[in-house]
Backbone of each chain as nested JSON, in Angstrom:
{
  "chains": [
    {"id": "A", "residues": [
      {"number": 1, "name": "MET", "atoms": {"N": [16.795, -31.529, -57.067], "CA": [16.33, -31.53, -55.644], "C": [15.328, -30.275, -55.512]}},
      {"number": 2, "name": "ALA", "atoms": {"N": [14.099, -30.733, -55.151], "CA": [13.07, -29.635, -54.806], "C": [13.394, -29.124, -53.366]}},
      {"number": 3, "name": "LYS", "atoms": {"N": [13.514, -27.852, -53.418], "CA": [13.706, -27.217, -52.08], "C": [12.415, -27.278, -51.187]}},
      {"number": 4, "name": "PRO", "atoms": {"N": [12.584, -27.636, -49.965], "CA": [11.362, -27.647, -49.076], "C": [10.748, -26.277, -49.042]}},
      {"number": 5, "name": "PRO", "atoms": {"N": [9.388, -26.117, -49.166], "CA": [8.747, -24.798, -49.325], "C": [9.095, -24.217, -48.047]}},
      {"number": 6, "name": "VAL", "atoms": {"N": [9.568, -22.704, -48.32], "CA": [9.843, -21.925, -47.044], "C": [8.399, -21.398, -46.416]}},
      {"number": 7, "name": "ARG", "atoms": {"N": [8.248, -21.803, -45.128], "CA": [7.152, -21.455, -44.529], "C": [7.289, -19.956, -43.911]}},
      {"number": 8, "name": "LYS", "atoms": {"N": [6.418, -19.087, -44.296], "CA": [6.432, -17.806, -43.719], "C": [5.277, -17.792, -42.627]}},
      {"number": 9, "name": "PRO", "atoms": {"N": [5.762, -17.638, -41.406], "CA": [4.73, -17.683, -40.409], "C": [3.9, -16.501, -40.424]}},
      {"number": 10, "name": "LYS", "atoms": {"N": [2.549, -16.558, -40.287], "CA": [1.774, -15.625, -40.264], "C": [2.098, -14.531, -39.194]}},
      {"number": 11, "name": "LYS", "atoms": {"N": [2.279, -13.214, -39.52], "CA": [2.731, -12.273, -38.473], "C": [1.389, -11.942, -37.708]}},
      {"number": 12, "name": "LYS", "atoms": {"N": [1.543, -12.022, -36.325], "CA": [0.359, -11.706, -35.429], "C": [-0.125, -10.281, -35.746]}},
      {"number": 13, "name": "GLN", "atoms": {"N": [-1.502, -10.259, -35.786], "CA": [-2.09, -8.945, -36.211], "C": [-1.668, -7.733, -35.435]}},
      {"number": 14, "name": "ASN", "atoms": {"N": [-2.272, -7.593, -34.29], "CA": [-1.766, -6.548, -33.375], "C": [-1.512, -7.104, -32.124]}},
      {"number": 15, "name": "PRO", "atoms": {"N": [-0.423, -6.713, -31.367], "CA": [-0.021, -7.263, -30.291], "C": [-1.111, -7.266, -29.066]}},
      {"number": 16, "name": "LEU", "atoms": {"N": [-2.235, -6.909, -29.391], "CA": [-3.324, -6.808, -28.474], "C": [-3.17, -5.707, -27.453]}},
      {"number": 17, "name": "LYS", "atoms": {"N": [-1.8, -5.271, -27.186], "CA": [-1.585, -4.177, -26.371], "C": [-1.936, -2.849, -27.023]}},
      {"number": 18, "name": "ALA", "atoms": {"N": [-1.572, -2.75, -28.315], "CA": [-1.917, -1.654, -29.137], "C": [-3.358, -1.121, -29.048]}},
      {"number": 19, "name": "ALA", "atoms": {"N": [-4.259, -2.278, -28.991], "CA": [-5.656, -1.891, -28.909], "C": [-6.136, -2.009, -27.623]}},
      {"number": 20, "name": "GLY", "atoms": {"N": [-5.293, -1.826, -26.492], "CA": [-5.527, -1.837, -25.151], "C": [-4.88, -0.939, -24.262]}},
      {"number": 21, "name": "VAL", "atoms": {"N": [-4.438, -1.354, -23.283], "CA": [-3.726, -0.457, -22.341], "C": [-2.189, -0.387, -22.551]}},
      {"number": 22, "name": "GLU", "atoms": {"N": [-1.771, 0.888, -22.171], "CA": [-0.253, 1.013, -22.171], "C": [0.12, 0.858, -20.714]}},
      {"number": 23, "name": "ARG", "atoms": {"N": [1.273, 0.423, -20.452], "CA": [1.683, 0.153, -19.06], "C": [0.927, -0.876, -18.384]}},
      {"number": 24, "name": "VAL", "atoms": {"N": [1.45, -2.033, -18.287], "CA": [0.878, -3.186, -17.764], "C": [0.868, -3.09, -16.08]}},
      {"number": 25, "name": "ASP", "atoms": {"N": [-0.282, -3.342, -15.425], "CA": [-0.458, -3.213, -14.134], "C": [-0.766, -4.506, -13.579]}},
      {"number": 26, "name": "TYR", "atoms": {"N": [-0.148, -4.837, -12.313], "CA": [-0.326, -6.118, -11.66], "C": [-1.775, -6.103, -11.169]}},
      {"number": 27, "name": "LYS", "atoms": {"N": [-2.373, -5.11, -10.985], "CA": [-3.806, -5.079, -10.404], "C": [-4.792, -5.282, -11.38]}},
      {"number": 28, "name": "ASP", "atoms": {"N": [-4.577, -5.048, -12.692], "CA": [-5.425, -5.27, -13.679], "C": [-5.532, -6.699, -14.096]}},
      {"number": 29, "name": "VAL", "atoms": {"N": [-6.393, -7.486, -13.255], "CA": [-6.267, -8.98, -13.509], "C": [-7.054, -9.305, -14.848]}},
      {"number": 30, "name": "SER", "atoms": {"N": [-8.219, -8.692, -15.376], "CA": [-8.833, -9.034, -16.415], "C": [-7.752, -9.029, -17.591]}},
      {"number": 31, "name": "VAL", "atoms": {"N": [-6.981, -8.061, -17.79], "CA": [-5.841, -7.906, -18.894], "C": [-5.108, -9.118, -18.77]}},
      {"number": 32, "name": "LEU", "atoms": {"N": [-4.548, -9.252, -17.578], "CA": [-3.288, -10.257, -17.313], "C": [-4.054, -11.732, -17.658]}},
      {"number": 33, "name": "ARG", "atoms": {"N": [-5.268, -11.92, -17.374], "CA": [-5.908, -13.146, -17.649], "C": [-5.685, -13.693, -19.089]}},
      {"number": 34, "name": "LYS", "atoms": {"N": [-5.682, -12.713, -19.917], "CA": [-5.537, -13.099, -21.464], "C": [-3.976, -13.663, -21.718]}},
      {"number": 35, "name": "PHE", "atoms": {"N": [-3.151, -13.414, -20.722], "CA": [-1.82, -13.716, -20.972], "C": [-1.337, -14.978, -20.232]}},
      {"number": 36, "name": "ILE", "atoms": {"N": [-2.335, -15.615, -19.576], "CA": [-1.971, -16.886, -19.087], "C": [-2.809, -17.924, -19.444]}},
      {"number": 37, "name": "SER", "atoms": {"N": [-2.371, -19.205, -19.423], "CA": [-3.151, -20.381, -19.922], "C": [-4.136, -20.785, -18.923]}},
      {"number": 38, "name": "ASP", "atoms": {"N": [-5.064, -21.689, -19.136], "CA": [-6.072, -22.145, -18.262], "C": [-5.545, -22.826, -17.176]}},
      {"number": 39, "name": "ARG", "atoms": {"N": [-4.235, -23.242, -17.135], "CA": [-3.482, -23.731, -16.084], "C": [-2.775, -22.762, -15.271]}},
      {"number": 40, "name": "GLY", "atoms": {"N": [-2.751, -21.464, -15.688], "CA": [-2.181, -20.436, -14.882], "C": [-0.682, -20.078, -15.353]}},
      {"number": 41, "name": "LYS", "atoms": {"N": [-0.35, -20.793, -16.377], "CA": [0.974, -20.411, -16.931], "C": [0.989, -19.277, -17.587]}},
      {"number": 42, "name": "ILE", "atoms": {"N": [2.13, -18.527, -17.779], "CA": [2.281, -17.432, -18.623], "C": [2.48, -17.907, -19.965]}},
      {"number": 43, "name": "ARG", "atoms": {"N": [1.65, -17.268, -20.992], "CA": [1.708, -17.633, -22.419], "C": [2.97, -17.18, -22.963]}},
      {"number": 44, "name": "ALA", "atoms": {"N": [3.758, -17.943, -23.907], "CA": [4.952, -17.563, -24.581], "C": [4.608, -16.494, -25.442]}},
      {"number": 45, "name": "ARG", "atoms": {"N": [5.695, -15.859, -25.721], "CA": [5.634, -14.547, -26.614], "C": [5.214, -14.95, -28.167]}},
      {"number": 46, "name": "ARG", "atoms": {"N": [5.578, -16.064, -28.478], "CA": [5.077, -16.421, -29.929], "C": [3.639, -16.917, -30.067]}},
      {"number": 47, "name": "VAL", "atoms": {"N": [2.992, -17.031, -28.816], "CA": [1.634, -17.093, -28.688], "C": [0.89, -15.769, -28.607]}},
      {"number": 48, "name": "THR", "atoms": {"N": [1.459, -14.966, -27.733], "CA": [0.762, -13.721, -27.459], "C": [1.069, -12.572, -28.522]}},
      {"number": 49, "name": "GLY", "atoms": {"N": [2.244, -12.726, -29.142], "CA": [2.542, -11.786, -30.297], "C": [2.852, -10.394, -29.699]}},
      {"number": 50, "name": "VAL", "atoms": {"N": [3.226, -10.224, -28.46], "CA": [3.694, -8.776, -27.918], "C": [5.195, -8.72, -28.106]}},
      {"number": 51, "name": "SER", "atoms": {"N": [5.664, -7.53, -28.012], "CA": [7.162, -7.121, -28.119], "C": [7.854, -7.849, -26.867]}},
      {"number": 52, "name": "VAL", "atoms": {"N": [9.136, -7.892, -27.03], "CA": [10.021, -8.379, -26.028], "C": [9.687, -7.629, -24.656]}},
      {"number": 53, "name": "GLN", "atoms": {"N": [9.723, -6.193, -24.772], "CA": [9.793, -5.383, -23.745], "C": [8.156, -5.63, -23.052]}},
      {"number": 54, "name": "GLN", "atoms": {"N": [7.133, -5.808, -23.845], "CA": [5.985, -5.946, -23.267], "C": [5.628, -7.177, -22.64]}},
      {"number": 55, "name": "GLN", "atoms": {"N": [6.425, -8.169, -23.323], "CA": [6.375, -9.585, -22.538], "C": [6.915, -9.551, -21.299]}},
      {"number": 56, "name": "ARG", "atoms": {"N": [8.036, -8.798, -21.209], "CA": [8.818, -8.764, -19.851], "C": [7.907, -8.107, -18.77]}},
      {"number": 57, "name": "GLU", "atoms": {"N": [7.106, -6.949, -19.228], "CA": [6.372, -6.341, -18.357], "C": [5.121, -7.206, -17.913]}},
      {"number": 58, "name": "ILE", "atoms": {"N": [4.731, -7.942, -18.887], "CA": [3.54, -8.933, -18.422], "C": [3.819, -9.88, -17.498]}},
      {"number": 59, "name": "ALA", "atoms": {"N": [5.138, -10.539, -17.832], "CA": [5.492, -11.478, -17.102], "C": [5.691, -11.085, -15.545]}},
      {"number": 60, "name": "LYS", "atoms": {"N": [6.279, -9.721, -15.445], "CA": [6.424, -9.134, -14.058], "C": [5.16, -8.901, -13.412]}},
      {"number": 61, "name": "ALA", "atoms": {"N": [4.202, -8.396, -14.097], "CA": [2.89, -8.095, -13.503], "C": [2.178, -9.274, -13.213]}},
      {"number": 62, "name": "VAL", "atoms": {"N": [2.415, -10.468, -13.986], "CA": [1.758, -11.808, -13.656], "C": [2.384, -12.32, -12.251]}},
      {"number": 63, "name": "LYS", "atoms": {"N": [3.586, -12.129, -12.115], "CA": [4.352, -12.613, -11.004], "C": [3.862, -11.792, -9.743]}},
      {"number": 64, "name": "ASN", "atoms": {"N": [3.773, -10.527, -9.768], "CA": [3.305, -9.598, -8.812], "C": [2.04, -10.026, -8.235]}},
      {"number": 65, "name": "ALA", "atoms": {"N": [1.075, -10.265, -9.344], "CA": [-0.36, -10.576, -8.971], "C": [-0.453, -11.782, -8.307]}},
      {"number": 66, "name": "ARG", "atoms": {"N": [0.417, -12.932, -8.819], "CA": [0.414, -14.172, -8.093], "C": [0.838, -13.924, -6.611]}},
      {"number": 67, "name": "GLU", "atoms": {"N": [1.805, -13.165, -6.37], "CA": [2.268, -12.913, -4.882], "C": [1.14, -12.45, -3.934]}},
      {"number": 68, "name": "MET", "atoms": {"N": [0.228, -11.644, -4.793], "CA": [-0.921, -10.993, -3.865], "C": [-2.158, -11.922, -4.245]}},
      {"number": 69, "name": "ALA", "atoms": {"N": [-2.039, -13.13, -4.521], "CA": [-3.135, -13.924, -4.684], "C": [-4.229, -13.507, -5.699]}},
      {"number": 70, "name": "LEU", "atoms": {"N": [-4.007, -12.731, -6.614], "CA": [-4.906, -12.324, -7.62], "C": [-4.903, -13.181, -8.8]}},
      {"number": 71, "name": "LEU", "atoms": {"N": [-3.838, -13.835, -9.023], "CA": [-3.786, -14.901, -9.916], "C": [-3.249, -16.257, -9.323]}},
      {"number": 72, "name": "PRO", "atoms": {"N": [-3.539, -17.458, -9.762], "CA": [-3.042, -18.559, -9.245], "C": [-1.512, -18.922, -9.719]}},
      {"number": 73, "name": "TYR", "atoms": {"N": [-0.944, -19.508, -8.762], "CA": [0.516, -20.052, -9.353], "C": [0.279, -21.213, -10.226]}},
      {"number": 74, "name": "SER", "atoms": {"N": [-0.652, -22.018, -9.906], "CA": [-0.973, -23.102, -10.883], "C": [-2.47, -23.516, -10.56]}},
      {"number": 75, "name": "SER", "atoms": {"N": [-3.177, -23.743, -11.473], "CA": [-4.515, -24.201, -11.219], "C": [-4.587, -25.61, -11.745]}},
      {"number": 76, "name": "SER", "atoms": {"N": [-5.241, -26.373, -11.02], "CA": [-5.306, -27.868, -11.353], "C": [-6.484, -28.173, -12.143]}},
      {"number": 77, "name": "ALA", "atoms": {"N": [-6.768, -27.323, -13.246], "CA": [-7.694, -27.677, -14.129], "C": [-7.046, -28.752, -14.896]}},
      {"number": 78, "name": "ARG", "atoms": {"N": [-7.77, -29.932, -15.362], "CA": [-7.431, -30.936, -15.835], "C": [-6.744, -31.966, -14.895]}}
    ]},
    {"id": "B", "residues": [
      {"number": 1, "name": "MET", "atoms": {"N": [11.397, 12.53, -1.392], "CA": [10.061, 12.106, -1.248], "C": [9.815, 11.07, -2.607]}},
      {"number": 2, "name": "ARG", "atoms": {"N": [9.128, 9.93, -2.307], "CA": [9.07, 9.054, -3.427], "C": [7.511, 8.748, -3.321]}},
      {"number": 3, "name": "HIS", "atoms": {"N": [6.998, 8.373, -4.576], "CA": [5.694, 7.911, -4.583], "C": [5.559, 6.352, -4.49]}},
      {"number": 4, "name": "TYR", "atoms": {"N": [4.72, 5.849, -3.529], "CA": [4.595, 4.41, -3.428], "C": [3.093, 3.96, -3.603]}},
      {"number": 5, "name": "GLU", "atoms": {"N": [3.107, 2.801, -4.049], "CA": [1.666, 2.255, -3.977], "C": [1.745, 1.017, -3.175]}},
      {"number": 6, "name": "LEU", "atoms": {"N": [0.883, 0.952, -2.2], "CA": [0.835, -0.21, -1.201], "C": [-0.522, -0.898, -1.36]}},
      {"number": 7, "name": "MET", "atoms": {"N": [-0.351, -2.27, -1.479], "CA": [-1.437, -3.188, -1.446], "C": [-1.309, -4.054, -0.184]}},
      {"number": 8, "name": "VAL", "atoms": {"N": [-2.498, -4.123, 0.513], "CA": [-2.525, -4.912, 1.65], "C": [-3.681, -5.762, 1.58]}},
      {"number": 9, "name": "ILE", "atoms": {"N": [-3.506, -7.074, 1.985], "CA": [-4.491, -8.131, 2.217], "C": [-4.742, -8.203, 3.677]}},
      {"number": 10, "name": "LEU", "atoms": {"N": [-5.984, -7.982, 4.051], "CA": [-6.327, -8.106, 5.548], "C": [-7.221, -9.293, 5.74]}},
      {"number": 11, "name": "ASP", "atoms": {"N": [-7.111, -9.712, 7.12], "CA": [-7.963, -10.829, 7.463], "C": [-9.488, -10.72, 7.037]}},
      {"number": 12, "name": "PRO", "atoms": {"N": [-9.92, -11.659, 6.494], "CA": [-11.474, -11.617, 6.175], "C": [-12.448, -11.537, 7.389]}},
      {"number": 13, "name": "ASP", "atoms": {"N": [-11.946, -11.925, 8.501], "CA": [-12.801, -12.093, 9.843], "C": [-12.941, -10.622, 10.373]}},
      {"number": 14, "name": "LEU", "atoms": {"N": [-12.121, -9.741, 9.83], "CA": [-12.178, -8.427, 10.379], "C": [-13.763, -7.805, 9.862]}},
      {"number": 15, "name": "GLU", "atoms": {"N": [-14.222, -6.948, 10.738], "CA": [-15.55, -6.325, 10.325], "C": [-15.111, -5.221, 9.202]}},
      {"number": 16, "name": "GLU", "atoms": {"N": [-16.013, -5.208, 8.328], "CA": [-15.818, -4.407, 6.997], "C": [-15.501, -2.885, 7.557]}},
      {"number": 17, "name": "ARG", "atoms": {"N": [-16.514, -2.479, 8.503], "CA": [-16.412, -0.932, 8.878], "C": [-15.206, -0.736, 9.71]}},
      {"number": 18, "name": "THR", "atoms": {"N": [-14.485, -1.671, 10.363], "CA": [-13.37, -1.322, 10.967], "C": [-11.976, -1.348, 10.181]}},
      {"number": 19, "name": "VAL", "atoms": {"N": [-12.139, -1.624, 8.978], "CA": [-11.062, -1.592, 7.968], "C": [-10.368, -0.329, 7.926]}},
      {"number": 20, "name": "ALA", "atoms": {"N": [-11.23, 0.609, 7.596], "CA": [-10.655, 2.039, 7.116], "C": [-10.056, 2.684, 8.435]}},
      {"number": 21, "name": "PRO", "atoms": {"N": [-10.648, 2.636, 9.608], "CA": [-9.967, 3.163, 10.834], "C": [-8.582, 2.506, 11.096]}},
      {"number": 22, "name": "SER", "atoms": {"N": [-8.593, 1.126, 11.091], "CA": [-7.31, 0.46, 11.176], "C": [-6.319, 0.721, 10.273]}},
      {"number": 23, "name": "LEU", "atoms": {"N": [-6.586, 0.847, 8.97], "CA": [-5.723, 1.254, 7.91], "C": [-5.139, 2.631, 8.343]}},
      {"number": 24, "name": "GLU", "atoms": {"N": [-6.074, 3.605, 8.772], "CA": [-5.631, 4.973, 8.976], "C": [-4.512, 4.865, 10.079]}},
      {"number": 25, "name": "LYS", "atoms": {"N": [-4.702, 3.898, 11.054], "CA": [-3.733, 3.889, 12.202], "C": [-2.287, 3.586, 11.657]}},
      {"number": 26, "name": "PHE", "atoms": {"N": [-2.36, 2.621, 10.856], "CA": [-1.113, 2.292, 10.198], "C": [-0.448, 3.462, 9.365]}},
      {"number": 27, "name": "LEU", "atoms": {"N": [-1.276, 4.133, 8.726], "CA": [-0.863, 5.209, 7.743], "C": [-0.465, 6.501, 8.702]}},
      {"number": 28, "name": "ASN", "atoms": {"N": [-0.704, 6.573, 9.899], "CA": [-0.266, 7.598, 10.654], "C": [1.24, 7.741, 10.65]}},
      {"number": 29, "name": "VAL", "atoms": {"N": [1.89, 6.712, 10.622], "CA": [3.444, 6.69, 10.402], "C": [3.77, 7.595, 9.39]}},
      {"number": 30, "name": "VAL", "atoms": {"N": [3.167, 7.52, 8.178], "CA": [3.499, 8.131, 6.966], "C": [3.355, 9.586, 7.386]}},
      {"number": 31, "name": "ARG", "atoms": {"N": [2.205, 10.007, 7.851], "CA": [1.991, 11.521, 8.232], "C": [2.954, 12.046, 9.138]}},
      {"number": 32, "name": "LYS", "atoms": {"N": [3.215, 11.307, 10.129], "CA": [4.102, 11.789, 11.147], "C": [5.577, 11.853, 10.481]}},
      {"number": 33, "name": "GLY", "atoms": {"N": [5.879, 11.039, 9.608], "CA": [7.253, 11.17, 8.935], "C": [7.183, 12.1, 7.861]}},
      {"number": 34, "name": "GLY", "atoms": {"N": [6.2, 12.989, 7.791], "CA": [6.229, 14.141, 6.813], "C": [5.822, 13.822, 5.405]}},
      {"number": 35, "name": "GLY", "atoms": {"N": [5.278, 12.608, 5.24], "CA": [4.835, 12.186, 3.968], "C": [3.281, 12.442, 3.947]}},
      {"number": 36, "name": "SER", "atoms": {"N": [2.723, 12.091, 2.79], "CA": [1.218, 12.361, 2.634], "C": [0.554, 11.155, 1.936]}},
      {"number": 37, "name": "VAL", "atoms": {"N": [-0.62, 10.809, 2.428], "CA": [-1.378, 9.633, 1.919], "C": [-2.385, 10.339, 0.791]}},
      {"number": 38, "name": "GLU", "atoms": {"N": [-2.147, 9.806, -0.29], "CA": [-2.982, 10.447, -1.397], "C": [-4.363, 9.764, -1.707]}},
      {"number": 39, "name": "LYS", "atoms": {"N": [-4.341, 8.408, -1.649], "CA": [-5.662, 7.859, -1.907], "C": [-5.61, 6.617, -1.182]}},
      {"number": 40, "name": "VAL", "atoms": {"N": [-6.817, 6.31, -0.613], "CA": [-7.031, 5.011, 0.019], "C": [-8.201, 4.381, -0.682]}},
      {"number": 41, "name": "ASP", "atoms": {"N": [-7.86, 3.274, -1.322], "CA": [-8.777, 2.487, -2.092], "C": [-9.261, 1.107, -1.509]}},
      {"number": 42, "name": "ILE", "atoms": {"N": [-10.376, 0.914, -0.854], "CA": [-10.675, -0.36, -0.265], "C": [-11.43, -1.145, -1.148]}},
      {"number": 43, "name": "TRP", "atoms": {"N": [-10.918, -2.212, -1.679], "CA": [-11.691, -3.086, -2.663], "C": [-12.728, -3.818, -2.127]}},
      {"number": 44, "name": "GLY", "atoms": {"N": [-12.463, -4.148, -0.794], "CA": [-13.529, -4.956, -0.026], "C": [-13.036, -6.564, -0.238]}},
      {"number": 45, "name": "ARG", "atoms": {"N": [-14.022, -7.345, 0.116], "CA": [-13.662, -8.799, 0.348], "C": [-13.444, -9.24, -1.231]}},
      {"number": 46, "name": "ARG", "atoms": {"N": [-12.619, -10.227, -1.221], "CA": [-12.268, -10.702, -2.639], "C": [-11.658, -12.062, -2.516]}},
      {"number": 47, "name": "LYS", "atoms": {"N": [-12.016, -13.147, -3.285], "CA": [-11.557, -14.44, -3.224], "C": [-10.117, -14.495, -3.605]}},
      {"number": 48, "name": "LEU", "atoms": {"N": [-9.276, -15.293, -2.813], "CA": [-7.942, -15.379, -2.948], "C": [-7.783, -16.464, -4.114]}},
      {"number": 49, "name": "ALA", "atoms": {"N": [-6.89, -16.343, -4.833], "CA": [-6.474, -17.305, -5.841], "C": [-5.935, -18.628, -5.198]}},
      {"number": 50, "name": "TYR", "atoms": {"N": [-5.34, -18.509, -4.128], "CA": [-4.964, -19.678, -3.312], "C": [-5.034, -19.315, -1.824]}},
      {"number": 51, "name": "GLU", "atoms": {"N": [-5.102, -20.292, -0.916], "CA": [-5.127, -20.119, 0.652], "C": [-4.04, -19.405, 1.084]}},
      {"number": 52, "name": "ILE", "atoms": {"N": [-4.123, -18.375, 1.806], "CA": [-3.246, -17.898, 2.69], "C": [-3.549, -18.002, 4.189]}},
      {"number": 53, "name": "LYS", "atoms": {"N": [-2.747, -18.599, 5.088], "CA": [-3.143, -18.83, 6.353], "C": [-4.582, -19.429, 6.476]}},
      {"number": 54, "name": "LYS", "atoms": {"N": [-4.816, -20.501, 5.621], "CA": [-5.941, -21.183, 5.757], "C": [-7.185, -20.316, 5.455]}},
      {"number": 55, "name": "LYS", "atoms": {"N": [-7.08, -19.063, 4.812], "CA": [-8.111, -18.256, 4.443], "C": [-8.388, -18.341, 3.054]}},
      {"number": 56, "name": "THR", "atoms": {"N": [-9.5, -18.479, 2.694], "CA": [-9.887, -18.434, 1.177], "C": [-10.312, -17.001, 0.561]}},
      {"number": 57, "name": "GLU", "atoms": {"N": [-10.402, -16.221, 1.64], "CA": [-11.05, -14.714, 1.127], "C": [-9.973, -13.569, 1.799]}},
      {"number": 58, "name": "GLY", "atoms": {"N": [-9.956, -12.536, 1.395], "CA": [-9.254, -11.551, 1.88], "C": [-9.814, -10.027, 1.704]}},
      {"number": 59, "name": "ILE", "atoms": {"N": [-9.489, -9.058, 2.57], "CA": [-9.971, -7.833, 2.304], "C": [-8.787, -6.868, 1.683]}},
      {"number": 60, "name": "TYR", "atoms": {"N": [-9.039, -6.556, 0.355], "CA": [-7.971, -5.825, -0.296], "C": [-8.045, -4.378, -0.138]}},
      {"number": 61, "name": "ALA", "atoms": {"N": [-7.014, -3.665, -0.022], "CA": [-6.881, -2.334, 0.019], "C": [-5.561, -1.868, -0.733]}},
      {"number": 62, "name": "VAL", "atoms": {"N": [-5.871, -0.707, -1.49], "CA": [-4.694, -0.098, -2.271], "C": [-4.455, 1.336, -1.721]}},
      {"number": 63, "name": "VAL", "atoms": {"N": [-3.355, 1.744, -1.329], "CA": [-2.995, 3.004, -0.815], "C": [-2.011, 3.658, -1.845]}},
      {"number": 64, "name": "ASP", "atoms": {"N": [-2.272, 4.785, -2.169], "CA": [-1.279, 5.725, -2.914], "C": [-0.62, 6.585, -1.729]}},
      {"number": 65, "name": "LEU", "atoms": {"N": [0.716, 6.729, -1.717], "CA": [1.326, 7.606, -0.736], "C": [2.648, 8.075, -1.224]}},
      {"number": 66, "name": "SER", "atoms": {"N": [3.069, 9.119, -0.696], "CA": [4.322, 9.586, -1.051], "C": [5.119, 9.951, 0.225]}},
      {"number": 67, "name": "THR", "atoms": {"N": [6.34, 9.489, 0.362], "CA": [7.026, 9.557, 1.672], "C": [8.506, 9.293, 1.465]}},
      {"number": 68, "name": "GLU", "atoms": {"N": [9.27, 9.358, 2.484], "CA": [10.689, 9.06, 2.467], "C": [10.823, 7.495, 2.428]}},
      {"number": 69, "name": "PRO", "atoms": {"N": [11.798, 7.091, 1.819], "CA": [12.072, 5.584, 1.756], "C": [12.099, 4.979, 3.242]}},
      {"number": 70, "name": "ASP", "atoms": {"N": [12.732, 5.52, 4.135], "CA": [12.889, 5.049, 5.51], "C": [11.481, 4.718, 6.085]}},
      {"number": 71, "name": "VAL", "atoms": {"N": [10.709, 5.617, 5.866], "CA": [9.209, 5.707, 6.505], "C": [8.524, 4.597, 5.8]}},
      {"number": 72, "name": "ALA", "atoms": {"N": [8.585, 4.519, 4.535], "CA": [7.9, 3.389, 3.732], "C": [8.336, 2.129, 4.245]}},
      {"number": 73, "name": "LYS", "atoms": {"N": [9.614, 2.005, 4.574], "CA": [10.127, 0.573, 4.952], "C": [9.483, 0.45, 6.379]}},
      {"number": 74, "name": "GLU", "atoms": {"N": [9.392, 1.355, 7.165], "CA": [8.991, 1.279, 8.465], "C": [7.448, 0.783, 8.585]}},
      {"number": 75, "name": "LEU", "atoms": {"N": [6.759, 1.473, 7.61], "CA": [5.272, 1.1, 7.562], "C": [5.213, -0.34, 7.095]}},
      {"number": 76, "name": "ASP", "atoms": {"N": [5.925, -0.786, 6.121], "CA": [5.819, -2.171, 5.762], "C": [6.127, -3.135, 6.735]}},
      {"number": 77, "name": "ARG", "atoms": {"N": [7.149, -2.745, 7.625], "CA": [7.593, -3.559, 8.698], "C": [6.458, -3.764, 9.745]}},
      {"number": 78, "name": "GLN", "atoms": {"N": [5.734, -2.61, 9.989], "CA": [4.72, -2.594, 11.139], "C": [3.502, -3.415, 10.615]}},
      {"number": 79, "name": "LEU", "atoms": {"N": [3.119, -3.127, 9.378], "CA": [2.184, -4.149, 8.649], "C": [2.351, -5.629, 8.79]}},
      {"number": 80, "name": "ASN", "atoms": {"N": [3.572, -5.873, 8.561], "CA": [3.843, -7.346, 8.665], "C": [3.972, -8.031, 10.106]}},
      {"number": 81, "name": "LEU", "atoms": {"N": [4.044, -7.135, 11.072], "CA": [4.092, -7.515, 12.341], "C": [2.647, -7.747, 12.839]}},
      {"number": 82, "name": "ASN", "atoms": {"N": [1.617, -7.22, 12.261], "CA": [0.225, -7.217, 12.7], "C": [-0.381, -8.638, 12.199]}},
      {"number": 83, "name": "GLU", "atoms": {"N": [-1.047, -9.243, 13.117], "CA": [-1.844, -10.517, 12.878], "C": [-2.778, -10.357, 11.697]}},
      {"number": 84, "name": "SER", "atoms": {"N": [-3.543, -9.458, 11.641], "CA": [-4.58, -9.269, 10.757], "C": [-4.263, -8.934, 9.39]}},
      {"number": 85, "name": "VAL", "atoms": {"N": [-2.89, -8.843, 9.159], "CA": [-2.429, -8.338, 7.714], "C": [-1.931, -9.721, 7.215]}},
      {"number": 86, "name": "LEU", "atoms": {"N": [-2.656, -10.262, 6.176], "CA": [-2.228, -11.341, 5.514], "C": [-1.066, -11.237, 4.64]}},
      {"number": 87, "name": "ARG", "atoms": {"N": [-0.965, -10.22, 3.898], "CA": [0.187, -9.844, 2.983], "C": [0.225, -8.53, 2.514]}},
      {"number": 88, "name": "THR", "atoms": {"N": [1.382, -7.925, 2.138], "CA": [1.6, -6.646, 1.728], "C": [2.392, -6.554, 0.479]}},
      {"number": 89, "name": "LYS", "atoms": {"N": [2.2, -5.413, -0.21], "CA": [3.21, -5.261, -1.401], "C": [3.283, -3.792, -1.543]}},
      {"number": 90, "name": "MET", "atoms": {"N": [4.507, -3.319, -1.465], "CA": [4.779, -1.983, -1.775], "C": [5.605, -1.872, -3.135]}},
      {"number": 91, "name": "ILE", "atoms": {"N": [5.011, -1.068, -3.975], "CA": [5.565, -0.9, -5.319], "C": [5.773, 0.643, -5.591]}},
      {"number": 92, "name": "ARG", "atoms": {"N": [6.836, 0.952, -6.367], "CA": [6.91, 2.277, -6.819], "C": [6.589, 2.269, -8.377]}},
      {"number": 93, "name": "PRO", "atoms": {"N": [5.439, 2.765, -8.757], "CA": [4.943, 2.829, -10.065], "C": [5.801, 3.449, -11.051]}},
      {"number": 94, "name": "ASP", "atoms": {"N": [6.446, 4.54, -10.641], "CA": [7.307, 5.243, -11.774], "C": [8.597, 4.85, -11.737]}},
      {"number": 95, "name": "ALA", "atoms": {"N": [9.027, 3.894, -11.006], "CA": [10.464, 3.329, -11.158], "C": [10.317, 2.134, -12.048]}},
      {"number": 96, "name": "ARG", "atoms": {"N": [10.807, 2.141, -13.193], "CA": [10.726, 1.097, -14.094], "C": [11.594, 1.3, -15.256]}}
    ]}
  ]
}
C-alpha cells in the first residue's frame, strides 16, 4: 500500500506584523483593512499567518473599529 | 491617575469651528477633577462605515487624558447625554 503523500503546508513567510507595526491599534484602519475580507469579515489565522496573540489583538482592534464606524460590520459587496 | 484615550464621533451638522470649544467644555470636568488633558486631535469630517442616527458622516476627535476613573466615567456619561455626540469610546491603551 502506497502511503498518501504527506503534504507539508508552506509556512507563511512573515506574519506581516514583523514588517509592520508592533501593537495593533483600532484607529489604524489601513493596517486593519489587510486583515478583513472584502465583505468585512475578519480573516482567519491560517490565512493571515500571524501568531495567536497577534490574531487576538487584531480581532479586538477590528471589533473596536467597527463600533466606531471605522470599519463595516458587513459590506454587501456581491 | 490613569491614562485614557477617548474617541468621540460628533454630529456632522455641527460647525467645524465650534467643535474645539464644545469639546473643551466637556473636558473641563477632567480639569476640575484634578486630571489633565494631554492631547486633543480633531480628525475632522469622515465618512462612517454605516449609518448612525441616519447620518452618513461624523466629526471624529481623539483625546488623550489622564484622570481618576470616576472622573472618566462621569465624562463619558455627560458625553452620552449630549445630542450632538453620536458615539464615544474610552480606552486605556496601557491596560492589556
